[in-house]
C-alpha positions, 0 to 999 in steps of 0.5 A: 500500500502506498504511503503519503505525507500530506501538508496543508499550510495555505491558510491559518490552518496548519495540517499534516497527515499520513496515509496508507493506502486509501486511509488517513492513519494519523493527522495533526492540525491546528487552527491557531494563527501564525504557528506554521513555522513553529508547529509544522516540523513538530507535527511531521515529526510526531506523526512519523514517530506515531506511525513508525515510518521514516521519510524514506519509507514514504512513496511521496509528499503531497503539498497544498500550493495555493493560492493563499497566505504567502508565508504559509505557502512558503513554509509548507512548500519549502518543508515538502521540498526539503523532506523530498530531497532527504528521502529521494521521493516525489512531490505532488502539488495540489491546489488549495481551492480543490482541497476546500471543495473536497472537504464539501464533497467528502463530507456530503455538505451540499444541502438539499434544495427545492430546485432539484434539476438546477445544476450545482456549482461549487465556489471555494473562497479564500480570504485575500483581504478587504473585499477580495477573495481567491476563488473559482467554480467547479462542478460536483465532479471536480471539473473546473467551470472557471479559472482561479482568480483574485476577485473583488466581490460586489453586488453583481458578482456571480449574477450570471452564474446564479441565474441558471445554477445553484452556487455553493459558497464556502471557505473563509473568504465566503464569510464576508460575501454572505451579506453582499451576494443576495440571490435565492440560488446562493447558498453559504456553508460554514465550517469548511476549511482546507485540511490535509485529510481531504488531500488523499484522493487527489494525491493518489490519482496523481501518484498513480499517473506519476504527475509530480512537480520538479522538486528543485524548481516548483514554487507555490501558486501565489496567484498575484504579486503581494504589495511591497511596503516600506516601514513608515518610520523609514519613509519619514526618515527618507530611508527606503530600507528593505521592502516587506511583503504583506501577507 
């Protein structure tokens, strides 16, 4: 049976799991903000000790590649790369929005609706600050209906799609959209988050087809450039200093 390590750090959730065959046999995760750098390595070590696996005994590492938090993605991907090099095993890259959608599908979270013949579309959303979200549309077979985009939400958002489809919105980005997207075909789910437990099915498919990334050169899917800022005290003093990334 194939053994995989799964790493999800694209949002505030820090989640690690190990699978054997088609089962998650150990998982460790936290929803505490800003703990990825402190906890990710510790979680991995604890799970390897619990399962008594070494990195060399794994068949691969799946990692969430975004979009999402710049810092979280960087930590998750760099960790996956380091472990893959050490164990001489492949890396499998999974889109974070797809992991969110798998949470909904695997847990049967799609609610009943009176218009049973209306097509259902899934809209996973990750908060991108202010009224912007990272999102895309998928059908219930996980086929893309739209590409990933950084979208500023307003009262006209998704109105074309909502006219003929039932749209299910979820993820931390959807929470701020509930009051703005007002349509009888719009449904909002709470408590949906990216977790390594929902990476297994997609990871196994990519493992079977040897759909691996180049460990040396692949980077997280940041989607857009982050705003570079100069600390205010240096602006006032006339010193530019180093630019900082806003996460």
